[in-house]
N, C-alpha and C positions, 0 to 999 in steps of 0.2 A: 504494500500500500504506500503510494507516494502522494504527497500533497499537504495541505495546511488545514488543520481542524481548528475553527474558531471556538475556543473553550471559554465558558464562563467560570472563572475561579471563584469558589465560594469562600467565605470567611472561615478561619480556623486552619487553613492548609497553606503550606508553602508551595511555591512553584515546583520545587523538586518532588513534593508529595504528589502533585498532579501527574507528573511524568511517571513516577513509580506506579501509580494506580492504573494509568493508561497502558503501560507495558503489560500489566496483568489482563486488562480487559481485552486488548487487541492481540495479545500473544506475539508481540514484536519488540525488539530491543532498540531499534534505531529511531528513537523519539527524542526531541529536544524542545525546550520552551524558548520563548523569545524575550526574556527580561523578567527579572525577579519582581514579584509582588509580595509585600509583607503579609503575614498570616491574617492580620486585622483588616486587610484591604480586599475587597471583592472587585471583580471586573473582567474585562476582555483580556484573555491570555492566548494568543495564537500558538498552536502547538504544531511543530513541523514533524512530518512523518516520512521515513525513508529518505529518498533523495532530497526532499525539501529541507532536511537539516542543513544542507549547504547554504540555504538562503536565510537562515535564522537571523544572522547578523544584520541583514538589510531591514528586517522587520523591527529588530531591536533598536536600530538607529533611526527609524522613521518617526514621524510626529505622533503625539499621543493627545488624548482628550480626557479630562477628569472632571468629576464633580466633587468638590471638597467642602467641608464645613470648617469655618474659621472660628475659633473661640478666643475672644478678647478678654483679658483679665488675669491670665496665668500662663506661664511658660513651663515646659517640662524638659528633662534631660534628653529625651529622645525626639523632641519637637512634635510629638503626637500624643494621643490620649493614653498610650501604654506606659509612658515614663513617669517617674516621680516628679512632682512639682518642684521647680527651683526658684520661681519668683511668682508672687501673688500680689495683685493690686485689687483690693476689695472695695475700693471707693465707688460711689455711684457715678456712672459714666453717662454722658449724653453726647452722642456722635451723630452728626448729620449725614444724610445720604450723600450729599455733595463731597463731604470729607472722605468717605469710603471710596467713592468713585474716583476721586482725585488720587488717592493712594494706589488704586488699581491701575490707573493710567500711567503713573510714574513707574510701575513695575512691568509695563508692557513694552515689548521690543527686546533688544539684547541687553541682558542685565548680568550682574556679577553675583554669584552665590558662593558661600563657603559650605562645603558638605558637612552634614551633622556628624558628631562623634559616633553616634550609633548608625553607621552606614558601612557599606562594603567597599568603599574607596580605599585603595592601598596607599600607605605611606611607609617608606623604607621597607617594603616587602611584606608588610602586615596590614590586615584590614583594620580600619578605624575602630570598629566595634570590639576588636580584640584589646586595643588599648583602653577603650571606655570601660570594659568589663573589669579591668584591673585598676580602675580609678586613675588612669593616666591621661593627661591632656597633652596632645601633640599639635604642632603647627600644621594646619590644614591648607592645602593649596586652593586658592581661589579658582573658580572656573566661570567662563562665559557661557551662558545658556540663552536660548531664544524663547520668549513668551509671545506667541502670535496674537493671543486675545485672552482677556479676562472679562467675564460677564457676571455681574451681580445678580444672583437669582433670588431676589428679595424685593418686594414692592414697598417696603416701609420707607417713609420719608425721614424718620428719626429712629435712632437705636439707643434705647435707654436701659440702664440696669447696672448691677454690680458686675455681672458677667454677660457679655453680648456675643451672640452667635449669628452667623449668616452664611448662606451657601454661595459658592462661586463656581463657575464653569471655566476651566482653563484649557486652552489649546497651546501646546508647547512642543519644543524640540527635544532631542535626546539629552540625557544627563540632568534634567530638571528635577529638583526635589520640591514637591508640592508642600511638604511640611515646613521646609525652609522658607518657601514663599509665604506661608501663613505667618511665620515669625516676622518676616520682612514687612508684611502688611501691618502687623501690630506695631512695629517700630515706627513706621510712618505716621501711625495714629497716636503714638506716644504711650503705648501700653504693652505689657508682656502678652504674648499670644502663642497659641499652638494650633495644630490641625487636629480637630476632634473626630473627623471621619473622612473616608476617601473611597471613591468608586472610580475605576477606569472604564470609561464608556466607549473608547475607541483606541485602537493600536494600529498604526498605518492605515490601511483601507478596511480593516476589520472592525465591525461594529457590534454593539450589544444585541441587536435584533436578530443576528444570524448565529449567535452562539448557542452551544449546547452545554448543559451541566455534565458532570461525570456520570450521573445516573442516567440522564437522557442519552449520553453517548453509549453506555452499556446497552440500553434498550434498543437503540437503532442498530447497533452492531449485531445483537442477537437476532433481530428481524431481517438482517441482511440488507438494510437500507442506509447504512452509514455513508456510503459513497456519495449520496445526494448532498451531503453536508460538507464534503471535503473540497476545498478550493485548490485549484492547480498552483504549483509552485511559481508559475509565471506571474501570478497576482502579486507576489512579493517583489517582483522586478518592474512593476508598472511605472515607477518614477524614472526609469532609465529609457533612453531611446532604443528602438528595436530595428534590427536589420534582418530581413528575410533572406536567407542564403540561396544563391543559385548553385548549380552543380560545380562550377569552377572553383569556388572558394570553400565549399562544404568540407571537402577532404582535409584541407589545411587547418580549418578551425577545429574539426573533430580530433585532429592529432595534436592540438594545443600548440601549434607553431607560433613563434614570434614573427609578426608580420608588419608590413608598413602601415603606419597609422592612417585611419580613415578620417575624413573631414569632421565627422560628428564628435570625435574625441578632442577637437580643438576647443569646443564649448561645453563639453560634458565630461564628468569624471569617469563614467562607465558607459558601455554600450552592450546590449544583449543581442547575440546572434541567434536566430531561430531557423528552424526548418519545418515547414508545414505547421507553423504556429507553436511548435514546441521549442523550449529553450535548449540550445546546444552548448553555449558558453557565454560567460561574462568576460569582456575584455576591458583593459584599462591602459593608460599610457605607460610605456616602459620607463621605470625610474632611472635607468642607466644608459639607455640607448635613445638618443633624440630622434624623433620622427618615427618611432616604432611603437607597437602595442603588444601586450602580452596577456595571456589568459589569467583571470583571477579565480574563476570557478568553471569547472567542466561538469557536464551532466551526461549520464549514460544515454546513448543515442539508440533509438529503435527505428530501424528502417521499415 
């Protein structure tokens, strides 16, 4: 079985748990997920099956969409609701809608984030959460991330109370920490904050509406109808330009040869070569040979 299964990861499981359970359900080993979702987070988790494991990184690097709840009034060590509180402001707060929307606007576009200590980012060969669990604080590298849009999902004109919560929808690029974004929103409003809930509603081109839960996947597999829900691996390559191969170039591409660069690679990072609509290879500019291109991914070819 080759392709991409849009899975709805439920709360209480890690992404690795989902892969483990799917290997048992489908009776196959070659399965991979496309980006870690914390156990407390539910949402879209595309699962790559068979040959599609080769394209997992492209889905991981693609844009995401989330719906998050921001809680103003306290911050936590993990920046979400699972961590111990580290700062609390119990004063009565009155924040206008205009102030919230102004903060969201300031955080739209390319912004700088510092990864939370409880994260999988590596520093000096170790995950940050390994340091955090030992009570160690280390310098964390800043990173630039892209926030395409933040929408306030709340119609109130005024937010009042000791603790204020509101929902936002975020469209963002790879590497974005939504819990850190929640903290940044609080900082702009002048209060400690954390992310109190999170749902991923889109990953790349895969959306909530087409996802199956693990139990639904089991049911469809036992009925022999799971294939109807499996997306072709080519869907993960949709952001790259495509060239349909003629007989003259097909053999060279199938053999993974280094070739003269085509014009499309002057403006694009990658190009997908297909035959009869099926992906044969992904090529990119050769890093050492000017004017040449080399294969990045090769796919088993069926004539």
